[in-house]
C-alpha positions as CSV (number, residue, x, y, z in Angstrom):
1,M,14.2,0.8,8.8
2,R,13.4,-2.0,5.9
3,T,13.2,-1.3,2.6
4,A,10.2,-2.2,0.2
5,T,9.0,-1.6,-3.1
6,T,5.5,-1.7,-4.9
7,I,5.1,-2.8,-8.2
8,E,2.5,-3.2,-11.3
9,A,3.3,-7.0,-13.0
10,A,1.8,-5.3,-16.0
11,G,3.0,-2.0,-15.4
12,G,3.8,-0.6,-19.0
13,E,7.4,-2.8,-19.1
14,S,7.5,-6.4,-20.6
15,W,6.5,-9.1,-18.2
16,S,10.5,-10.0,-18.2
17,E,11.3,-6.9,-17.5
18,Q,9.6,-6.1,-14.2
19,A,10.4,-9.8,-13.2
20,D,14.0,-9.0,-14.0
21,F,13.7,-6.1,-11.3
22,V,12.2,-7.5,-8.7
23,V,15.1,-10.1,-9.0
24,E,17.6,-7.4,-9.1
25,A,16.1,-5.6,-6.1
26,E,16.6,-8.8,-4.0
27,K,20.1,-8.9,-4.9
28,L,20.4,-5.0,-4.1
29,G,19.0,-6.0,-0.6
30,L,15.6,-5.4,-0.8
31,D,13.5,-6.7,2.4
32,I,10.2,-6.8,0.7
33,C,8.5,-6.4,-2.8
34,W,4.7,-5.8,-2.8
35,V,2.8,-6.4,-5.9
36,A,-0.3,-4.3,-6.7
37,E,-3.2,-5.3,-8.7
38,A,-5.6,-2.0,-9.1
39,W,-7.3,-2.7,-12.5
40,G,-4.5,-4.2,-13.9
41,S,-2.7,-7.4,-13.6
42,D,-4.0,-9.6,-10.9
43,A,-1.4,-9.6,-7.7
44,P,-1.2,-13.6,-7.0
45,S,-0.5,-14.5,-10.4
46,A,2.5,-12.5,-10.3
47,L,3.5,-13.2,-6.8
48,G,3.8,-16.8,-7.4
49,F,6.1,-16.2,-10.4
50,Y,8.2,-13.7,-8.1
51,A,8.2,-16.6,-5.7
52,A,10.2,-19.2,-7.8
53,R,12.5,-16.0,-9.2
54,T,13.5,-15.1,-5.2
55,D,14.9,-17.0,-2.3
56,R,15.1,-14.9,0.8
57,M,12.5,-11.3,0.0
58,L,9.4,-11.2,1.6
59,L,6.4,-10.9,-1.5
60,G,3.3,-9.4,-0.4
61,S,0.0,-8.2,-1.9
62,A,-0.6,-4.5,-1.9
63,V,-3.2,-4.8,-2.2
64,M,-5.7,-7.3,-3.0
65,Q,-9.3,-5.6,-3.1
66,V,-11.9,-6.6,-0.4
67,G,-14.5,-7.6,-1.8
68,T,-13.6,-8.8,-4.9
69,R,-13.1,-12.2,-3.9
70,T,-14.3,-14.0,-0.7
71,P,-12.6,-14.1,2.6
72,V,-12.2,-18.1,2.2
73,A,-11.0,-17.6,-1.4
74,L,-8.4,-14.7,-0.1
75,A,-7.5,-17.1,2.8
76,Q,-6.5,-20.3,0.1
77,T,-4.7,-17.5,-2.1
78,A,-2.7,-16.4,0.9
79,I,-1.7,-19.9,2.5
80,T,-1.1,-21.5,-1.1
81,L,1.5,-18.4,-2.0
82,S,2.9,-18.4,1.8
83,N,3.5,-22.1,1.2
84,L,5.1,-22.3,-1.7
85,S,7.6,-19.5,-1.0
86,G,8.5,-21.0,2.4
87,G,6.9,-18.6,4.7
88,R,7.6,-15.0,2.2
89,F,3.9,-14.2,1.7
90,V,2.7,-11.1,2.9
91,L,-1.1,-10.3,2.8
92,G,-2.2,-7.1,2.0
93,L,-5.8,-6.0,1.5
94,G,-7.5,-2.6,1.1
95,P,-11.0,-1.6,0.6
96,S,-9.9,0.2,-3.0
97,G,-12.5,2.5,-4.0
98,P,-16.3,3.1,-5.4
99,Q,-15.2,3.8,-8.9
100,V,-13.0,0.2,-8.7
101,M,-15.3,-1.4,-7.0
102,E,-18.3,-0.3,-7.9
103,G,-17.2,0.9,-12.2
104,L,-15.3,-2.0,-12.7
105,H,-16.2,-4.9,-10.6
106,G,-19.8,-4.2,-9.8
107,V,-20.0,-5.1,-5.8
108,P,-20.9,-2.5,-3.7
109,F,-18.5,-0.2,-2.4
110,A,-20.9,0.3,0.6
111,R,-19.7,-0.4,4.2
112,P,-16.0,-0.9,3.3
113,L,-15.1,-0.6,7.2
114,A,-17.2,-4.2,8.3
115,R,-16.4,-5.7,5.0
116,V,-12.4,-5.0,5.9
117,R,-13.1,-6.0,9.7
118,E,-15.2,-9.3,8.8
119,T,-12.9,-10.3,6.2
120,V,-9.9,-10.5,8.3
121,E,-11.8,-11.9,10.9
122,I,-12.6,-14.8,8.6
123,V,-9.4,-15.2,6.3
124,R,-8.1,-15.6,10.1
125,Q,-10.7,-18.3,11.2
126,A,-9.7,-20.0,7.9
127,M,-5.6,-19.6,8.1
128,E,-6.0,-21.5,11.5
129,G,-7.5,-24.4,10.5
130,A,-10.7,-24.4,12.3
131,K,-14.2,-24.8,10.8
132,I,-15.5,-21.8,8.9
133,S,-18.4,-20.5,10.8
134,Y,-19.2,-16.5,10.8
135,S,-22.1,-14.9,11.0
136,G,-21.8,-10.7,10.4
137,S,-23.4,-8.1,8.2
138,E,-21.5,-8.7,5.3
139,F,-20.4,-12.4,5.4
140,R,-22.4,-15.3,6.9
141,I,-20.7,-18.9,6.5
142,P,-22.6,-21.1,6.1
143,L,-24.9,-19.8,4.2
144,P,-28.3,-19.9,6.3
145,G,-31.2,-21.4,4.7
146,G,-29.3,-24.8,3.6
147,D,-28.3,-28.0,4.3
148,A,-24.4,-26.4,4.5
149,R,-22.4,-26.9,7.0
150,P,-19.3,-25.6,8.4
151,M,-16.2,-26.4,6.9
152,R,-12.7,-26.2,7.0
153,L,-9.9,-26.0,4.3
154,S,-8.2,-28.9,3.4
155,L,-5.1,-26.8,3.0
156,R,-2.8,-25.7,6.4
157,A,-0.6,-22.7,6.7
158,E,2.6,-24.1,7.0
159,H,4.0,-20.2,8.6
160,R,2.4,-17.5,9.9
161,I,1.0,-15.1,7.4
162,P,1.3,-11.4,8.7
163,V,-2.1,-9.3,7.3
164,Y,-1.2,-5.8,6.4
165,L,-3.8,-2.8,5.9
166,A,-3.8,-0.1,3.3
167,A,-5.7,2.7,5.4
168,L,-6.1,6.3,4.9
169,S,-8.9,7.6,6.8
170,P,-9.3,7.7,10.7
171,A,-11.9,4.7,10.9
172,M,-9.5,2.3,8.5
173,L,-6.3,3.8,10.5
174,R,-8.1,2.6,13.9
175,L,-9.3,-0.5,12.5
176,T,-5.3,-1.3,11.8
177,G,-4.3,-0.8,14.8
178,Q,-7.1,-3.0,16.3
179,V,-6.6,-6.0,13.7
180,A,-3.2,-5.6,11.5
181,D,0.1,-6.3,11.8
182,G,1.4,-3.5,9.5
183,W,-0.4,-0.6,7.9
184,L,0.1,0.2,4.2
185,G,-0.1,4.2,4.2
186,T,0.4,6.5,1.5
187,S,0.3,10.5,1.3
188,F,2.5,10.3,3.6
189,V,3.5,13.7,5.1
190,P,5.9,13.0,8.4
191,E,5.5,16.6,9.6
192,G,1.6,16.1,9.7
193,A,1.4,12.2,10.2
194,A,0.9,12.4,14.2
195,E,-3.1,14.0,13.9
196,A,-4.0,12.9,10.8
197,Y,-2.7,9.2,11.2
198,F,-0.8,8.1,14.0
199,A,-3.2,9.2,16.1
200,P,-6.6,6.9,15.3
201,L,-3.5,4.1,14.2
202,D,-2.8,4.5,18.2
203,E,-6.3,4.8,19.4
204,G,-6.7,1.3,17.7
205,L,-3.9,-0.2,19.2
206,A,-5.2,0.9,22.3
207,R,-8.2,-0.6,22.1
208,S,-6.5,-4.1,21.5
209,G,-4.2,-4.0,24.0
210,R,-1.4,-3.0,21.8
211,S,1.3,-0.6,21.5
212,R,3.0,0.7,18.3
213,A,6.2,-1.9,18.3
214,D,3.1,-4.2,17.5
215,V,2.3,-2.6,13.9
216,D,5.0,-2.3,11.0
217,V,4.2,1.1,9.7
218,C,5.2,0.8,5.9
219,Q,4.9,4.2,4.0
220,G,6.0,4.4,0.5
221,A,6.9,7.2,-1.6
222,E,8.6,7.9,-5.3
223,V,12.5,8.1,-4.7
224,S,14.7,10.5,-7.3
225,F,17.7,12.2,-7.2
226,A,18.6,15.2,-8.4
227,P,22.1,16.2,-9.5
228,D,21.2,19.9,-9.0
229,E,18.6,22.8,-8.7
230,E,17.7,22.7,-11.8
231,A,17.0,18.9,-12.5
232,L,15.2,18.9,-9.3
233,S,12.9,21.7,-10.5
234,A,12.1,20.0,-13.9
235,M,11.2,16.6,-11.5
236,V,9.4,18.5,-9.8
237,A,7.3,20.2,-12.1
238,G,6.6,16.5,-13.7
239,R,5.3,15.1,-10.7
240,K,2.8,17.7,-10.3
241,K,0.3,16.3,-13.1
242,E,0.4,12.6,-11.3
243,L,-0.5,15.0,-7.6
244,A,-3.3,16.6,-9.3
245,F,-4.7,13.1,-10.4
246,S,-4.8,11.7,-7.1
247,L,-6.3,15.2,-5.6
248,G,-8.7,15.3,-8.7
249,G,-9.4,11.7,-10.7
250,M,-9.1,9.4,-8.3
251,G,-12.0,7.9,-6.4
252,S,-15.5,9.0,-7.7
253,A,-17.4,12.2,-7.8
254,S,-18.0,11.8,-3.9
255,T,-15.0,9.8,-2.6
256,N,-11.0,10.9,-2.7
257,F,-9.2,9.5,-0.1
258,Y,-6.1,10.7,-1.4
259,N,-7.8,14.2,-1.2
260,Q,-8.7,14.0,1.9
261,A,-5.7,12.8,3.5
262,Y,-4.3,15.8,2.4
263,S,-6.6,18.1,3.7
264,R,-6.0,16.5,7.1
265,Q,-1.9,17.1,6.7
266,G,-2.8,21.0,6.2
267,W,-4.3,21.2,2.0
268,A,-7.4,21.5,2.5
269,E,-8.1,24.5,0.4
270,V,-5.5,23.7,-2.2
271,A,-6.8,20.2,-2.7
272,A,-10.5,21.1,-2.3
273,D,-9.4,23.7,-5.4
274,V,-7.7,20.8,-7.7
275,R,-10.5,18.5,-7.9
276,E,-12.9,21.1,-8.4
277,R,-11.2,22.1,-11.6
278,W,-9.7,18.5,-12.5
279,Q,-13.9,17.3,-12.2
280,A,-14.6,20.5,-14.2
281,G,-12.1,19.4,-16.7
282,D,-9.7,22.1,-16.5
283,R,-6.9,19.5,-16.4
284,D,-4.0,22.3,-16.9
285,G,-5.7,24.4,-14.2
286,A,-5.4,21.6,-11.5
287,V,-2.2,21.1,-12.3
288,R,-1.0,24.6,-12.0
289,L,-2.5,24.7,-7.8
290,V,0.0,22.1,-7.3
291,T,2.7,23.7,-5.5
292,D,6.7,22.4,-4.8
293,E,6.1,22.3,-1.5
294,M,3.4,19.3,-2.1
295,V,5.4,17.5,-4.0
296,L,8.4,17.4,-2.2
297,A,6.5,16.8,1.4
298,T,5.1,13.4,-0.1
299,T,7.9,12.4,-2.0
300,L,11.7,11.4,-1.3
301,I,12.8,13.6,-4.5
302,G,16.1,15.8,-4.1
303,T,19.6,15.6,-4.3
304,E,21.0,13.2,-2.3
305,D,21.3,15.0,0.9
306,M,17.6,16.2,0.4
307,V,17.0,12.9,0.7
308,R,19.1,11.7,3.3
309,Q,17.5,14.3,5.4
310,R,13.7,13.5,4.8
311,L,14.4,9.8,5.8
312,R,15.4,11.1,8.9
313,V,12.5,13.0,8.9
314,W,10.3,10.0,8.4
315,R,12.2,7.5,10.6
316,D,11.7,9.8,13.5
317,A,8.2,10.2,12.7
318,G,7.9,6.5,13.3
319,V,8.3,5.0,9.8
320,D,9.0,1.1,10.2
321,T,9.6,0.4,6.3
322,V,10.3,2.8,3.5
323,R,8.4,1.8,0.8
324,L,10.1,2.8,-2.5
325,Y,9.3,3.8,-6.2
326,P,12.4,4.3,-8.3
327,A,12.3,6.7,-11.0
328,G,13.5,5.9,-14.4
329,D,13.3,5.8,-17.8
330,T,15.3,2.5,-18.2
331,L,15.3,-1.2,-15.8
332,D,19.2,-0.2,-15.0
333,A,17.9,3.2,-14.3
334,R,15.3,2.4,-12.0
335,L,17.7,0.1,-10.3
336,A,20.4,2.3,-9.8
337,T,17.9,4.6,-8.2
338,L,16.8,1.6,-5.9
339,G,20.4,0.7,-5.0
340,R,21.1,4.1,-3.8
341,A,17.7,4.9,-2.0
342,I,18.3,1.4,-0.2
343,E,21.9,2.7,0.6
344,L,20.8,5.6,2.4
345,V,18.2,3.6,3.9
346,R,20.9,1.8,5.7
347,E,22.9,4.6,7.0
348,V,19.8,6.7,8.3
349,G,18.0,3.7,9.8
350,G,20.3,1.3,10.5
351,A,20.7,-2.3,8.7
352,P,17.2,-4.6,9.9
């Protein structure tokens, strides 16, 4: 298994400290550093900076939100980052959700599946250096009705650029299997993943004549090491509010992909109750509904032996790349946690 992490360039710390984290993570042997966008800093600016500070590690966008940039602008960004990093860039794309797309960017969220599919097709057309000509339900290039003619980018991709998709819903997972080089997943419970995640992913792979070996399964979770049971109980209790927010506060009043993902993995009743209380303003009540089992099932929190065992379960479930979110109140603490976790992944999954 390979190792990765995801950061936000302005994730509550100084910009220089986050850059130091990336540099030191490479020295620890991390394989991939993904940079999130969400509703904070943009990903490409930070990725260009990190490319100048690193030498070996792959750098990816996790994710650039489809619909906030044109597909050709995404291709230009991807080619630029790939060329300047010597082929170390990985393009991670995702549909985001209605609150961010409509509430922040003012663009429609409707038909995300078609928008993502067409974006990937146009991006790859641009990367191949062809004249860009596309007629779909979401995008038409050149825009009809005028004097425009198909154009090609003057910039050429010097390296192959893998495309990963962030997917939680069955439909988006099928699309990932059909068109993507990798799957960026979250809210992952290996015991329930076969039906909730891998069945639609495999269906998409079969449609495109591919197998699981043709897609990198990249799953993420917080990692934290507890010295004893008392410390572990405190850690679990501290994570319940974060999980309650994911189940109740992410997305919009009608759409929460995280809630749906947990529901498909055996917690439908609890997930619905948490959301109902959160939406009603009873945040404390929502947090109390989250169980220890839910936290431990979707994280890599525990004693070192517990984390080692969970990594074995992840490996056996089909995870190729473990995306680690290391806990810690300081830079040194986060790096220490990350270093220990990387060693365990190598022990369990073998060096890449």
